[in-house]
C-alpha angles and dihedrals in degrees: 000000000000120000130231122308113271118244118197102172122067135175087252132031112245132217126191127222102204096201128008121171119229112203119221121205092251092055100261118130126217120210116234136181114208131195116187140150112285092240097041092122089059093037108029119213136198115261135230120204129205110190114185143132101236100105116263093202094062128348097051097027097106095046092046091052091059094047114031101047088049094059090039088057087061094060106282139115110232116205122194111190128189108219119246104283095022135098107336098341124111126255135031125292107224104174147337123296098353122173089254089058095051094043090052093048091056088051090050092051093051090047093053090048091054097053119109093237090054125086089209097258118111133184128190127219126181145151120218106334092017088049093052100048091041085064093041092049090046088056087060091057102222103193096235094052107102103162148004136209106194117184129189092356138122143226092211119057097190106036097040115025138091093275102060142011119191091346090306120123109245122226087226086068088075093039094050094045090052092052091053089043086059096042093050091053096066126095130230118263111271086212085068106030102027125208090350093078095088101051088040087053097052091046086058096046090049098041114032096079138195103300091188089068091051092047092050092054090066105058095152132051100276136148091287090064094037090061107091095012104121091194082082085078118356088182092071089073104086101167129077119273137206113195120198134182146141134237093240089049123093093233108058094111091067095065090063095048093046090052093047098045111028113097095209137081104290145167134194129208125184123176134173091269133126122224096317139105107266098245087066094029123152130219087046161248092100114198136207092271095160088058089052091050091052089051088053097047093042087059099046104027101034102026089235118155099237094154090240094129092047093068129084118292094234128036121180144171107249100209123221123219115283136177114261115269135153091227132036128183091192135017111205116222141100139263117258133171147200122214091221136003126258087046127214084211094068116072131182115250111198118205119186120221126237135179099311095335143096103222125222114267113285096013124113129202141200118291117254131178103224120188125210129181110162133211112262088239097065102118100045089113095040096101126214125325088230117026118218094180085240099139124326097324100149129096116288127218103313090220081081091064105026093079087070096043138075103251131205117185130190126218119268109285119255096203134016114283123211122192130184126180135007123004112201134189125205113202134189103207150154134201133212089209131058091230121043141140134211127206121198130197133188114206136183108229115205130208090266092053097253113146123213117193111235102179140336145192144186142210132198094216091215083065092055096118103016140019090197096051113028119190131202120251119251100233113244094015118124117236130183110224133178120213123189123208124209113285112259145171113219140150120217116204125233109266092032123109132225115233125199112195122188124191136172092224138039103177132199093011084061129022108249126247119267093264137004115282131198117213128200114210116202102206101198093070095035126094146156121234119210124196095224115200127209108217111245123221084221090069092074092055098052116133107257117241117243117249116266118279135176142170118271114292120241121258113259139148134210112249093180125006123234135208140219131203148136114225127186110203120195118192102191094183091059094026086231122149126194134186109204118195119197117194104163117158094177120207125318129184118224106208104196095060093025094234132141115213123197117202121175132154127183125181134181128189114188139176137170123226110302094324103134090192089062106071111120129184120194132176130182118186130184120196120177142174129194137177120164106306096351114094129163131173134176126198123194131186126187126180121188120192133157146210123201085266108039148011116242123209124193115181139172130191120190125180126195135195116194086346094302114118105241099169137028131171134167135196131204112181136167123199126188114240114245109205088310 
């Protein structure tokens, strides 16, 4: 797919400061790259900060070059800072969102505001990590921070992040820990820090640690996860917020909660995209997101009347029905909007469940006790919790999974149905084991029987009443539980059917329960609740987004091509199933800094038959940097397994300089399972 249109001319000429050192109170220095108008010292401008650990000098260099000079050309100083312990900054990065990171962020904002080229007003923008800490730093109320754009982030680090979902341990927890394991193993650039690069590198290799171990020690919503979760006190955020996500992203739910709970001026935007900024968003359509950011910053940092706050609070891409696919270049649909959220234009439609059916609204059916004990392999075609559009990582045809699920299906729709918001399911159930999980999926079933997953949710049933204080189930006892699925905007055409599927496993999207469990669903007191939306005439009059634009990309060349794929392997002789994920970006040469970067990730998730002690996740990552005679490479390997009583981690970190191994460390850790 082509990228955003390249724009060469801007209202103000831009210059780039490759490395600027920002001093911290304790003597540490953080590395920044700054783009700003050439005459900013004579005509100061507001500033926009992006503050993340993904290495401004190399791994995000191409992305940054398209984005930050564009905004700077409209009269801003764009400041891209490496967190302490990442990239070229001093120190060691030991975990996400630590107190040190947030305190440093407040110091960075104060430093920026005090520069002669700055008007004293600062905004923060970020996707994922930078979206998280933008909200977290806003809650600290640094005086110069006047607005935030947070993309693909969350207000609740336990309930709605890459680690857990519904109290279930996500497979992405291992994947993400492995990515940071690899990032943290890289040194700073000698061209920036000089001879200090090698001792700084070894300090990181020795000190960053195995984050997966730390995360697995917190399996319930304790103080560790409450730290950095702004939903603990929404009122602490005092500056305006624009919240952005995509339906293929893992973080769309947070947009709805932020709009409903923040007390400041706020906007929400959700497209069809995966975990990417919307100007490079896939599945498409991508939009002129950088133009939207300029409108936002002009309003809040320059007091210009751009009309941005006259528009509806929430704007989303209402997705049309599509055949199932693990990869889409484009999702058909249309933009719709709600003036406020929650919206009076969305009403809950409750449909009772009967034996195998979703009943029409208002009808009830006979009670039935329906058992379900799913194969361990239900979930192989579920896709990734958070799609990066790196290969076919979306859910495949749900007929692949429904044979191992308990299925309820509606009659063919007599008229189109449009939903927007949260789909909930209420279940009257019993379990034959004290620990169990349930996964639920809502699918759009076409005339030919193909089933496209629309949304899904999961619940660790020991978390049915509390994420902080889980309780075992009493086998055989009936419980009423509510499960929410991910918020969604979707149109179901007339003639299609709705399908609700329940399973007791969803591996490898979520780690299985300690042992197989059989659930019994009692239908008479079970139901699905749909957020029905009435189409609004105002939708047709919405201002159209501009096409995506960006600053000129950096010159680079492919040294070694990569490959991306998801492969499901079934060894019928051994009854072994494996999901193989290949995210290999090969080697690319960045011409302006004469640097080669190597970036490869491989993952395997395997299980045997219905042996709940057999699930195994393995990751192997390679990261490398080369310039002339300087060449470093790191390799990490992490294996996660479990028994009914504990999780077991085996990990290795090897670092190479000029192909000679100069560092090696291994970990072997056991962590008790805590209602997980």
